[in-house]
N, CA, C and O atoms as a Tinker XYZ file with bonds, in Angstrom:
   460  protein
     1  N    -42.002000   15.362000   38.001000    73     2
     2  CA   -40.648000   15.386000   37.510000    64     1     3
     3  C    -39.750000   16.026000   38.570000    63     2     4     5
     4  O    -40.080000   17.094000   39.086000    81     3
     5  N    -38.608000   15.384000   38.906000    73     3     6
     6  CA   -37.755000   15.929000   39.955000    64     5     7
     7  C    -37.108000   17.234000   39.507000    63     6     8     9
     8  O    -36.889000   17.453000   38.316000    81     7
     9  N    -36.817000   18.064000   40.437000    73     7    10
    10  CA   -36.163000   19.334000   40.159000    64     9    11
    11  C    -34.721000   19.093000   39.776000    63    10    12    13
    12  O    -34.059000   18.229000   40.351000    81    11
    13  N    -34.218000   19.867000   38.788000    73    11    14
    14  CA   -32.810000   19.725000   38.394000    64    13    15
    15  C    -31.939000   20.484000   39.385000    63    14    16    17
    16  O    -32.284000   21.566000   39.859000    81    15
    17  N    -30.804000   19.876000   39.675000    73    15    18
    18  CA   -29.860000   20.520000   40.580000    64    17    19
    19  C    -28.662000   20.996000   39.780000    63    18    20    21
    20  O    -28.558000   20.749000   38.579000    81    19
    21  N    -27.784000   21.665000   40.447000    73    19    22
    22  CA   -26.560000   22.149000   39.823000    64    21    23
    23  C    -25.746000   20.982000   39.263000    63    22    24    25
    24  O    -25.145000   21.098000   38.195000    81    23
    25  N    -25.728000   19.877000   39.972000    73    23    26
    26  CA   -24.981000   18.702000   39.501000    64    25    27
    27  C    -25.613000   18.117000   38.235000    63    26    28    29
    28  O    -24.897000   17.611000   37.370000    81    27
    29  N    -26.935000   18.177000   38.114000    73    27    30
    30  CA   -27.602000   17.710000   36.896000    64    29    31
    31  C    -27.190000   18.571000   35.707000    63    30    32    33
    32  O    -26.932000   18.056000   34.619000    81    31
    33  N    -27.129000   19.877000   35.918000    73    31    34
    34  CA   -26.707000   20.795000   34.853000    64    33    35
    35  C    -25.267000   20.516000   34.434000    63    34    36    37
    36  O    -24.957000   20.514000   33.242000    81    35
    37  N    -24.404000   20.284000   35.387000    73    35    38
    38  CA   -22.996000   20.002000   35.085000    64    37    39
    39  C    -22.870000   18.684000   34.322000    63    38    40    41
    40  O    -22.109000   18.596000   33.358000    81    39
    41  N    -23.605000   17.668000   34.744000    73    39    42
    42  CA   -23.565000   16.374000   34.065000    64    41    43
    43  C    -24.066000   16.502000   32.632000    63    42    44    45
    44  O    -23.518000   15.881000   31.721000    81    43
    45  N    -25.102000   17.304000   32.433000    73    43    46
    46  CA   -25.636000   17.509000   31.089000    64    45    47
    47  C    -24.606000   18.239000   30.210000    63    46    48    49
    48  O    -24.425000   17.890000   29.043000    81    47
    49  N    -23.940000   19.245000   30.770000    73    47    50
    50  CA   -22.906000   19.977000   30.023000    64    49    51
    51  C    -21.737000   19.061000   29.646000    63    50    52    53
    52  O    -21.222000   19.137000   28.530000    81    51
    53  N    -21.328000   18.212000   30.560000    73    51    54
    54  CA   -20.214000   17.291000   30.284000    64    53    55
    55  C    -20.614000   16.287000   29.209000    63    54    56    57
    56  O    -19.815000   15.991000   28.320000    81    55
    57  N    -21.821000   15.762000   29.271000    73    55    58
    58  CA   -22.290000   14.812000   28.252000    64    57    59
    59  C    -22.327000   15.476000   26.886000    63    58    60    61
    60  O    -21.941000   14.864000   25.890000    81    59
    61  N    -22.790000   16.726000   26.825000    73    59    62
    62  CA   -22.831000   17.458000   25.560000    64    61    63
    63  C    -21.407000   17.676000   25.034000    63    62    64    65
    64  O    -21.153000   17.513000   23.841000    81    63
    65  N    -20.489000   18.044000   25.921000    73    63    66
    66  CA   -19.092000   18.264000   25.525000    64    65    67
    67  C    -18.462000   16.981000   24.992000    63    66    68    69
    68  O    -17.742000   17.016000   23.995000    81    67
    69  N    -18.721000   15.865000   25.635000    73    67    70
    70  CA   -18.170000   14.581000   25.187000    64    69    71
    71  C    -18.698000   14.238000   23.806000    63    70    72    73
    72  O    -17.931000   13.812000   22.944000    81    71
    73  N    -20.000000   14.415000   23.578000    73    71    74
    74  CA   -20.578000   14.119000   22.264000    64    73    75
    75  C    -19.981000   15.003000   21.175000    63    74    76    77
    76  O    -19.639000   14.516000   20.097000    81    75
    77  N    -19.856000   16.294000   21.449000    73    75    78
    78  CA   -19.302000   17.221000   20.454000    64    77    79
    79  C    -17.847000   16.895000   20.156000    63    78    80    81
    80  O    -17.430000   16.901000   18.998000    81    79
    81  N    -17.081000   16.613000   21.187000    73    79    82
    82  CA   -15.662000   16.296000   21.003000    64    81    83
    83  C    -15.503000   15.004000   20.209000    63    82    84    85
    84  O    -14.651000   14.923000   19.325000    81    83
    85  N    -16.302000   14.013000   20.511000    73    83    86
    86  CA   -16.229000   12.743000   19.777000    64    85    87
    87  C    -16.553000   12.957000   18.305000    63    86    88    89
    88  O    -15.898000   12.374000   17.441000    81    87
    89  N    -17.545000   13.777000   18.007000    73    87    90
    90  CA   -17.887000   14.058000   16.609000    64    89    91
    91  C    -16.767000   14.811000   15.899000    63    90    92    93
    92  O    -16.485000   14.534000   14.734000    81    91
    93  N    -16.127000   15.756000   16.577000    73    91    94
    94  CA   -15.021000   16.498000   15.977000    64    93    95
    95  C    -13.830000   15.577000   15.684000    63    94    96    97
    96  O    -13.200000   15.684000   14.632000    81    95
    97  N    -13.533000   14.683000   16.611000    73    95    98
    98  CA   -12.430000   13.738000   16.407000    64    97    99
    99  C    -12.763000   12.801000   15.247000    63    98   100   101
   100  O    -11.907000   12.536000   14.404000    81    99
   101  N    -13.969000   12.309000   15.196000    73    99   102
   102  CA   -14.378000   11.420000   14.103000    64   101   103
   103  C    -14.301000   12.153000   12.766000    63   102   104   105
   104  O    -13.872000   11.568000   11.771000    81   103
   105  N    -14.704000   13.407000   12.726000    73   103   106
   106  CA   -14.649000   14.185000   11.488000    64   105   107
   107  C    -13.209000   14.412000   11.041000    63   106   108   109
   108  O    -12.930000   14.473000    9.843000    81   107
   109  N    -12.297000   14.535000   11.999000    73   107   110
   110  CA   -10.880000   14.729000   11.645000    64   109   111
   111  C    -10.313000   13.499000   10.951000    63   110   112   113
   112  O     -9.423000   13.619000   10.110000    81   111
   113  N    -10.817000   12.317000   11.294000    73   111   114
   114  CA   -10.329000   11.085000   10.688000    64   113   115
   115  C    -11.139000   10.678000    9.456000    63   114   116   117
   116  O    -10.761000    9.742000    8.752000    81   115
   117  N    -12.222000   11.357000    9.195000    73   115   118
   118  CA   -13.117000   10.994000    8.104000    64   117   119
   119  C    -12.486000   11.043000    6.718000    63   118   120   121
   120  O    -12.885000   10.245000    5.869000    81   119
   121  N    -11.523000   11.927000    6.427000    73   119   122
   122  CA   -10.984000   11.959000    5.059000    64   121   123
   123  C    -10.351000   10.652000    4.606000    63   122   124   125
   124  O    -10.091000   10.492000    3.413000    81   123
   125  N    -10.095000    9.721000    5.500000    73   123   126
   126  CA    -9.561000    8.426000    5.093000    64   125   127
   127  C     -8.049000    8.372000    5.064000    63   126   128   129
   128  O     -7.483000    7.465000    4.453000    81   127
   129  N     -7.392000    9.292000    5.690000    73   127   130
   130  CA    -5.927000    9.246000    5.751000    64   129   131
   131  C     -5.493000    9.564000    7.172000    63   130   132   133
   132  O     -6.249000   10.144000    7.951000    81   131
   133  N     -4.286000    9.185000    7.492000    73   131   134
   134  CA    -3.760000    9.451000    8.818000    64   133   135
   135  C     -3.688000   10.965000    9.040000    63   134   136   137
   136  O     -3.369000   11.704000    8.108000    81   135
   137  N     -3.977000   11.438000   10.250000    73   135   138
   138  CA    -4.048000   12.877000   10.468000    64   137   139
   139  C     -2.726000   13.614000   10.227000    63   138   140   141
   140  O     -2.739000   14.808000    9.929000    81   139
   141  N     -1.598000   12.930000   10.349000    73   139   142
   142  CA    -0.316000   13.607000   10.151000    64   141   143
   143  C      0.400000   13.132000    8.887000    63   142   144   145
   144  O      1.588000   13.403000    8.711000    81   143
   145  N     -0.303000   12.436000    8.017000    73   143   146
   146  CA     0.298000   11.932000    6.782000    64   145   147
   147  C      0.534000   13.087000    5.810000    63   146   148   149
   148  O     -0.227000   14.053000    5.764000    81   147
   149  N      1.600000   12.958000    5.044000    73   147   150
   150  CA     1.889000   13.966000    4.030000    64   149   151
   151  C      0.865000   13.860000    2.904000    63   150   152   153
   152  O      0.431000   12.766000    2.543000    81   151
   153  N      0.493000   14.998000    2.365000    73   151   154
   154  CA    -0.430000   14.992000    1.237000    64   153   155
   155  C      0.394000   14.924000   -0.037000    63   154   156   157
   156  O      1.035000   15.900000   -0.428000    81   155
   157  N      0.372000   13.756000   -0.684000    73   155   158
   158  CA     1.167000   13.522000   -1.886000    64   157   159
   159  C      0.257000   13.349000   -3.084000    63   158   160   161
   160  O     -0.873000   12.875000   -2.970000    81   159
   161  N      0.776000   13.746000   -4.239000    73   159   162
   162  CA     0.050000   13.487000   -5.482000    64   161   163
   163  C      0.267000   12.029000   -5.860000    63   162   164   165
   164  O      1.166000   11.373000   -5.334000    81   163
   165  N     -0.554000   11.527000   -6.767000    73   163   166
   166  CA    -0.384000   10.153000   -7.238000    64   165   167
   167  C      0.987000    9.982000   -7.889000    63   166   168   169
   168  O      1.623000    8.941000   -7.724000    81   167
   169  N      1.450000   10.994000   -8.628000    73   167   170
   170  CA     2.753000   10.904000   -9.282000    64   169   171
   171  C      3.877000   10.802000   -8.252000    63   170   172   173
   172  O      4.831000   10.049000   -8.451000    81   171
   173  N      3.772000   11.549000   -7.158000    73   171   174
   174  CA     4.788000   11.472000   -6.105000    64   173   175
   175  C      4.801000   10.081000   -5.458000    63   174   176   177
   176  O      5.864000    9.551000   -5.137000    81   175
   177  N      3.626000    9.502000   -5.271000    73   175   178
   178  CA     3.554000    8.145000   -4.712000    64   177   179
   179  C      4.196000    7.142000   -5.671000    63   178   180   181
   180  O      4.955000    6.269000   -5.250000    81   179
   181  N      3.886000    7.275000   -6.968000    73   179   182
   182  CA     4.460000    6.360000   -7.959000    64   181   183
   183  C      5.974000    6.497000   -8.010000    63   182   184   185
   184  O      6.679000    5.494000   -8.112000    81   183
   185  N      6.485000    7.721000   -7.940000    73   183   186
   186  CA     7.937000    7.943000   -7.949000    64   185   187
   187  C      8.594000    7.295000   -6.727000    63   186   188   189
   188  O      9.654000    6.680000   -6.839000    81   187
   189  N      7.957000    7.438000   -5.558000    73   187   190
   190  CA     8.488000    6.844000   -4.330000    64   189   191
   191  C      8.575000    5.326000   -4.473000    63   190   192   193
   192  O      9.617000    4.724000   -4.214000    81   191
   193  N      7.458000    4.716000   -4.892000    73   191   194
   194  CA     7.449000    3.256000   -4.993000    64   193   195
   195  C      8.339000    2.765000   -6.121000    63   194   196   197
   196  O      8.874000    1.659000   -6.036000    81   195
   197  N      8.513000    3.544000   -7.162000    73   195   198
   198  CA     9.436000    3.155000   -8.243000    64   197   199
   199  C     10.845000    3.008000   -7.675000    63   198   200   201
   200  O     11.556000    2.055000   -7.994000    81   199
   201  N     11.240000    3.956000   -6.833000    73   199   202
   202  CA    12.569000    3.893000   -6.220000    64   201   203
   203  C     12.692000    2.728000   -5.244000    63   202   204   205
   204  O     13.773000    2.161000   -5.090000    81   203
   205  N     11.597000    2.367000   -4.585000    73   203   206
   206  CA    11.627000    1.272000   -3.612000    64   205   207
   207  C     11.632000   -0.096000   -4.297000    63   206   208   209
   208  O     12.209000   -1.048000   -3.772000    81   207
   209  N     10.993000   -0.197000   -5.463000    73   207   210
   210  CA    10.824000   -1.490000   -6.127000    64   209   211
   211  C     11.891000   -1.743000   -7.185000    63   210   212   213
   212  O     12.250000   -2.892000   -7.444000    81   211
   213  N     12.398000   -0.673000   -7.798000    73   211   214
   214  CA    13.387000   -0.806000   -8.871000    64   213   215
   215  C     14.620000    0.049000   -8.573000    63   214   216   217
   216  O     14.520000    1.112000   -7.961000    81   215
   217  N     15.773000   -0.430000   -9.013000    73   215   218
   218  CA    17.005000    0.346000   -8.957000    64   217   219
   219  C     16.974000    1.382000  -10.082000    63   218   220   221
   220  O     16.153000    1.271000  -10.993000    81   219
   221  N     17.857000    2.393000  -10.033000    73   219   222
   222  CA    17.865000    3.413000  -11.084000    64   221   223
   223  C     18.040000    2.850000  -12.495000    63   222   224   225
   224  O     17.545000    3.436000  -13.458000    81   223
   225  N     18.743000    1.713000  -12.628000    73   223   226
   226  CA    18.953000    1.128000  -13.957000    64   225   227
   227  C     17.765000    0.266000  -14.413000    63   226   228   229
   228  O     17.799000   -0.298000  -15.507000    81   227
   229  N     16.722000    0.159000  -13.588000    73   227   230
   230  CA    15.538000   -0.616000  -13.945000    64   229   231
   231  C     15.550000   -2.042000  -13.434000    63   230   232   233
   232  O     14.556000   -2.755000  -13.578000    81   231
   233  N     16.653000   -2.474000  -12.841000    73   231   234
   234  CA    16.711000   -3.830000  -12.291000    64   233   235
   235  C     15.929000   -3.881000  -10.970000    63   234   236   237
   236  O     15.727000   -2.848000  -10.330000    81   235
   237  N     15.494000   -5.071000  -10.565000    73   235   238
   238  CA    14.725000   -5.183000   -9.318000    64   237   239
   239  C     15.549000   -4.771000   -8.097000    63   238   240   241
   240  O     16.726000   -5.119000   -7.993000    81   239
   241  N     14.940000   -4.039000   -7.187000    73   239   242
   242  CA    15.553000   -3.653000   -5.923000    64   241   243
   243  C     15.075000   -4.662000   -4.881000    63   242   244   245
   244  O     14.030000   -4.469000   -4.260000    81   243
   245  N     15.830000   -5.721000   -4.692000    73   243   246
   246  CA    15.406000   -6.825000   -3.814000    64   245   247
   247  C     15.152000   -6.370000   -2.385000    63   246   248   249
   248  O     14.141000   -6.734000   -1.785000    81   247
   249  N     16.065000   -5.576000   -1.840000    73   247   250
   250  CA    15.898000   -5.131000   -0.455000    64   249   251
   251  C     14.649000   -4.267000   -0.310000    63   250   252   253
   252  O     13.868000   -4.465000    0.621000    81   251
   253  N     14.449000   -3.318000   -1.213000    73   251   254
   254  CA    13.264000   -2.464000   -1.160000    64   253   255
   255  C     11.986000   -3.259000   -1.331000    63   254   256   257
   256  O     10.993000   -3.000000   -0.651000    81   255
   257  N     12.005000   -4.233000   -2.242000    73   255   258
   258  CA    10.822000   -5.067000   -2.459000    64   257   259
   259  C     10.479000   -5.857000   -1.202000    63   258   260   261
   260  O      9.320000   -5.914000   -0.792000    81   259
   261  N     11.488000   -6.462000   -0.600000    73   259   262
   262  CA    11.241000   -7.251000    0.611000    64   261   263
   263  C     10.681000   -6.382000    1.734000    63   262   264   265
   264  O      9.781000   -6.806000    2.459000    81   263
   265  N     11.216000   -5.162000    1.881000    73   263   266
   266  CA    10.723000   -4.262000    2.924000    64   265   267
   267  C      9.280000   -3.845000    2.646000    63   266   268   269
   268  O      8.470000   -3.767000    3.569000    81   267
   269  N      8.958000   -3.580000    1.391000    73   267   270
   270  CA     7.594000   -3.172000    1.047000    64   269   271
   271  C      6.616000   -4.338000    1.187000    63   270   272   273
   272  O      5.473000   -4.135000    1.598000    81   271
   273  N      7.042000   -5.544000    0.853000    73   271   274
   274  CA     6.179000   -6.713000    1.044000    64   273   275
   275  C      5.889000   -6.901000    2.533000    63   274   276   277
   276  O      4.758000   -7.199000    2.916000    81   275
   277  N      6.916000   -6.724000    3.373000    73   275   278
   278  CA     6.727000   -6.859000    4.817000    64   277   279
   279  C      5.784000   -5.764000    5.337000    63   278   280   281
   280  O      4.989000   -6.011000    6.243000    81   279
   281  N      5.870000   -4.568000    4.772000    73   279   282
   282  CA     5.055000   -3.446000    5.239000    64   281   283
   283  C      3.636000   -3.490000    4.681000    63   282   284   285
   284  O      2.679000   -3.233000    5.411000    81   283
   285  N      3.488000   -3.811000    3.401000    73   283   286
   286  CA     2.188000   -3.750000    2.729000    64   285   287
   287  C      1.449000   -5.084000    2.677000    63   286   288   289
   288  O      0.234000   -5.115000    2.484000    81   287
   289  N      2.172000   -6.174000    2.845000    73   287   290
   290  CA     1.587000   -7.499000    2.638000    64   289   291
   291  C      1.646000   -7.842000    1.159000    63   290   292   293
   292  O      1.882000   -6.970000    0.322000    81   291
   293  N      1.434000   -9.102000    0.840000    73   291   294
   294  CA     1.563000   -9.560000   -0.547000    64   293   295
   295  C      0.557000   -8.893000   -1.473000    63   294   296   297
   296  O      0.912000   -8.473000   -2.574000    81   295
   297  N     -0.704000   -8.790000   -1.034000    73   295   298
   298  CA    -1.724000   -8.183000   -1.893000    64   297   299
   299  C     -1.471000   -6.695000   -2.097000    63   298   300   301
   300  O     -1.612000   -6.183000   -3.207000    81   299
   301  N     -1.098000   -6.006000   -1.032000    73   299   302
   302  CA    -0.807000   -4.576000   -1.141000    64   301   303
   303  C      0.376000   -4.326000   -2.049000    63   302   304   305
   304  O      0.357000   -3.407000   -2.867000    81   303
   305  N      1.418000   -5.152000   -1.906000    73   303   306
   306  CA     2.589000   -5.003000   -2.770000    64   305   307
   307  C      2.216000   -5.257000   -4.224000    63   306   308   309
   308  O      2.653000   -4.520000   -5.108000    81   307
   309  N      1.417000   -6.287000   -4.487000    73   307   310
   310  CA     1.003000   -6.588000   -5.862000    64   309   311
   311  C      0.248000   -5.412000   -6.474000    63   310   312   313
   312  O      0.447000   -5.085000   -7.644000    81   311
   313  N     -0.609000   -4.784000   -5.693000    73   311   314
   314  CA    -1.365000   -3.624000   -6.167000    64   313   315
   315  C     -0.418000   -2.469000   -6.517000    63   314   316   317
   316  O     -0.552000   -1.843000   -7.568000    81   315
   317  N      0.532000   -2.198000   -5.629000    73   315   318
   318  CA     1.498000   -1.115000   -5.868000    64   317   319
   319  C      2.376000   -1.447000   -7.069000    63   318   320   321
   320  O      2.624000   -0.584000   -7.911000    81   319
   321  N      2.849000   -2.687000   -7.156000    73   319   322
   322  CA     3.709000   -3.101000   -8.271000    64   321   323
   323  C      2.997000   -2.904000   -9.607000    63   322   324   325
   324  O      3.575000   -2.373000  -10.555000    81   323
   325  N      1.735000   -3.339000   -9.673000    73   323   326
   326  CA     0.974000   -3.188000  -10.914000    64   325   327
   327  C      0.802000   -1.720000  -11.280000    63   326   328   329
   328  O      0.881000   -1.368000  -12.457000    81   327
   329  N      0.567000   -0.855000  -10.295000    73   327   330
   330  CA     0.403000    0.574000  -10.566000    64   329   331
   331  C      1.709000    1.178000  -11.082000    63   330   332   333
   332  O      1.693000    2.002000  -11.997000    81   331
   333  N      2.842000    0.770000  -10.497000    73   331   334
   334  CA     4.143000    1.301000  -10.919000    64   333   335
   335  C      4.462000    0.842000  -12.337000    63   334   336   337
   336  O      4.892000    1.650000  -13.160000    81   335
   337  N      4.263000   -0.419000  -12.635000    73   335   338
   338  CA     4.577000   -0.943000  -13.972000    64   337   339
   339  C      3.639000   -0.334000  -15.028000    63   338   340   341
   340  O      4.037000   -0.117000  -16.172000    81   339
   341  N      2.399000   -0.066000  -14.627000    73   339   342
   342  CA     1.468000    0.574000  -15.564000    64   341   343
   343  C      1.913000    2.014000  -15.847000    63   342   344   345
   344  O      1.813000    2.478000  -16.982000    81   343
   345  N      2.399000    2.719000  -14.828000    73   343   346
   346  CA     2.836000    4.105000  -15.001000    64   345   347
   347  C      4.188000    4.203000  -15.705000    63   346   348   349
   348  O      4.460000    5.179000  -16.404000    81   347
   349  N      5.030000    3.192000  -15.517000    73   347   350
   350  CA     6.365000    3.174000  -16.117000    64   349   351
   351  C      6.525000    1.870000  -16.906000    63   350   352   353
   352  O      7.170000    0.939000  -16.426000    81   351
   353  N      5.943000    1.790000  -18.116000    73   351   354
   354  CA     5.950000    0.522000  -18.864000    64   353   355
   355  C      7.345000    0.013000  -19.196000    63   354   356   357
   356  O      7.516000   -1.181000  -19.443000    81   355
   357  N      8.340000    0.885000  -19.207000    73   355   358
   358  CA     9.702000    0.434000  -19.503000    64   357   359
   359  C     10.247000   -0.489000  -18.416000    63   358   360   361
   360  O     11.241000   -1.182000  -18.635000    81   359
   361  N      9.605000   -0.506000  -17.251000    73   359   362
   362  CA    10.054000   -1.363000  -16.150000    64   361   363
   363  C      9.401000   -2.742000  -16.181000    63   362   364   365
   364  O      9.794000   -3.633000  -15.428000    81   363
   365  N      8.413000   -2.919000  -17.044000    73   363   366
   366  CA     7.713000   -4.200000  -17.121000    64   365   367
   367  C      8.687000   -5.281000  -17.579000    63   366   368   369
   368  O      9.389000   -5.102000  -18.575000    81   367
   369  N      8.734000   -6.404000  -16.857000    73   367   370
   370  CA     9.661000   -7.465000  -17.264000    64   369   371
   371  C      9.254000   -8.041000  -18.618000    63   370   372   373
   372  O      8.070000   -8.083000  -18.952000    81   371
   373  N     10.239000   -8.483000  -19.389000    73   371   374
   374  CA     9.890000   -9.071000  -20.688000    64   373   375
   375  C      9.133000  -10.375000  -20.481000    63   374   376   377
   376  O      9.340000  -11.064000  -19.482000    81   375
   377  N      8.257000  -10.716000  -21.420000    73   375   378
   378  CA     7.525000  -11.981000  -21.278000    64   377   379
   379  C      8.485000  -13.158000  -21.420000    63   378   380   381
   380  O      9.508000  -13.043000  -22.095000    81   379
   381  N      8.168000  -14.281000  -20.796000    73   379   382
   382  CA     9.042000  -15.452000  -20.939000    64   381   383
   383  C      9.017000  -15.932000  -22.391000    63   382   384   385
   384  O      8.022000  -15.747000  -23.091000    81   383
   385  N     10.111000  -16.548000  -22.839000    73   383   386
   386  CA    10.129000  -17.016000  -24.227000    64   385   387
   387  C      9.109000  -18.132000  -24.440000    63   386   388   389
   388  O      8.826000  -18.923000  -23.540000    81   387
   389  N      8.574000  -18.171000  -25.641000    73   387   390
   390  CA     7.638000  -19.238000  -25.994000    64   389   391
   391  C      8.403000  -20.553000  -26.064000    63   390   392   393
   392  O      9.590000  -20.552000  -26.391000    81   391
   393  N      7.755000  -21.671000  -25.765000    73   391   394
   394  CA     8.455000  -22.964000  -25.776000    64   393   395
   395  C      9.152000  -23.245000  -27.108000    63   394   396   397
   396  O     10.233000  -23.834000  -27.128000    81   395
   397  N      8.543000  -22.829000  -28.215000    73   395   398
   398  CA     9.173000  -23.101000  -29.519000    64   397   399
   399  C     10.414000  -22.240000  -29.748000    63   398   400   401
   400  O     11.220000  -22.539000  -30.629000    81   399
   401  N     10.574000  -21.176000  -28.961000    73   399   402
   402  CA    11.752000  -20.314000  -29.106000    64   401   403
   403  C     12.922000  -20.766000  -28.233000    63   402   404   405
   404  O     14.023000  -20.225000  -28.335000    81   403
   405  N     12.682000  -21.753000  -27.380000    73   403   406
   406  CA    13.738000  -22.226000  -26.485000    64   405   407
   407  C     14.736000  -23.061000  -27.282000    63   406   408   409
   408  O     14.361000  -23.800000  -28.192000    81   407
   409  N     15.989000  -22.933000  -26.930000    73   407   410
   410  CA    17.059000  -23.642000  -27.640000    64   409   411
   411  C     17.331000  -24.967000  -26.943000    63   410   412   413
   412  O     17.492000  -25.003000  -25.723000    81   411
   413  N     17.384000  -26.044000  -27.698000    73   411   414
   414  CA    17.730000  -27.357000  -27.158000    64   413   415
   415  C     16.529000  -28.073000  -26.590000    63   414   416   417
   416  O     15.474000  -27.473000  -26.389000    81   415
   417  N     16.692000  -29.363000  -26.332000    73   415   418
   418  CA    15.594000  -30.162000  -25.791000    64   417   419
   419  C     15.366000  -29.834000  -24.321000    63   418   420   421
   420  O     16.291000  -29.385000  -23.643000    81   419
   421  N     14.160000  -30.048000  -23.817000    73   419   422
   422  CA    13.900000  -29.811000  -22.397000    64   421   423
   423  C     14.720000  -30.768000  -21.541000    63   422   424   425
   424  O     15.006000  -31.893000  -21.951000    81   423
   425  N     15.090000  -30.316000  -20.361000    73   423   426
   426  CA    15.906000  -31.118000  -19.453000    64   425   427
   427  C     15.082000  -31.581000  -18.267000    63   426   428   429
   428  O     14.159000  -30.903000  -17.816000    81   427
   429  N     15.443000  -32.753000  -17.777000    73   427   430
   430  CA    14.836000  -33.288000  -16.561000    64   429   431
   431  C     15.594000  -32.701000  -15.373000    63   430   432   433
   432  O     16.703000  -32.190000  -15.528000    81   431
   433  N     14.990000  -32.777000  -14.187000    73   431   434
   434  CA    15.738000  -32.340000  -12.999000    64   433   435
   435  C     17.048000  -33.123000  -12.921000    63   434   436   437
   436  O     17.065000  -34.340000  -13.106000    81   435
   437  N     18.105000  -32.438000  -12.655000    73   435   438
   438  CA    19.421000  -33.065000  -12.596000    64   437   439
   439  C     20.200000  -32.801000  -13.882000    63   438   440   441
   440  O     21.387000  -33.118000  -13.955000    81   439
   441  N     19.562000  -32.233000  -14.885000    73   439   442
   442  CA    20.264000  -31.833000  -16.091000    64   441   443
   443  C     20.241000  -32.804000  -17.242000    63   442   444   445
   444  O     20.771000  -32.482000  -18.306000    81   443
   445  N     19.647000  -33.992000  -17.089000    73   443   446
   446  CA    19.631000  -34.934000  -18.212000    64   445   447
   447  C     18.455000  -34.637000  -19.134000    63   446   448   449
   448  O     17.435000  -34.099000  -18.705000    81   447
   449  N     18.612000  -34.996000  -20.414000    73   447   450
   450  CA    17.552000  -34.733000  -21.380000    64   449   451
   451  C     16.378000  -35.661000  -21.162000    63   450   452   453
   452  O     16.524000  -36.776000  -20.662000    81   451
   453  N     15.201000  -35.171000  -21.551000    73   451   454
   454  CA    14.002000  -36.016000  -21.460000    64   453   455
   455  C     14.128000  -37.155000  -22.478000    63   454   456   457
   456  O     14.742000  -36.978000  -23.530000    81   455
   457  N     13.553000  -38.314000  -22.172000    73   455   458
   458  CA    13.662000  -39.447000  -23.100000    64   457   459
   459  C     12.876000  -39.197000  -24.380000    63   458   460
   460  O     12.859000  -40.048000  -25.270000    81   459
């Protein structure tokens, strides 16, 4: 076995330092959130998204919705929307009227009645 030199010792120390540093960095990211992200409660998150998705009067906030769809994607937005509506049921849109509750005969495209 060859004799170790000072350079071998230094290389071994650097390799050990790199491994330890990599493990520390990985552990810092392990909690599953960005390292500088604010720690919010679920209620605070719901309140934030409620303001982004709905106006104070409960009507849809079109600009906020479009920005959140662009940021979260369609699936992410759907997940957030469902969580907000579940937490604040008063914001849930009313169901569409049943066909038998509709007034007048159905119309064809262009506004004329069906035959």
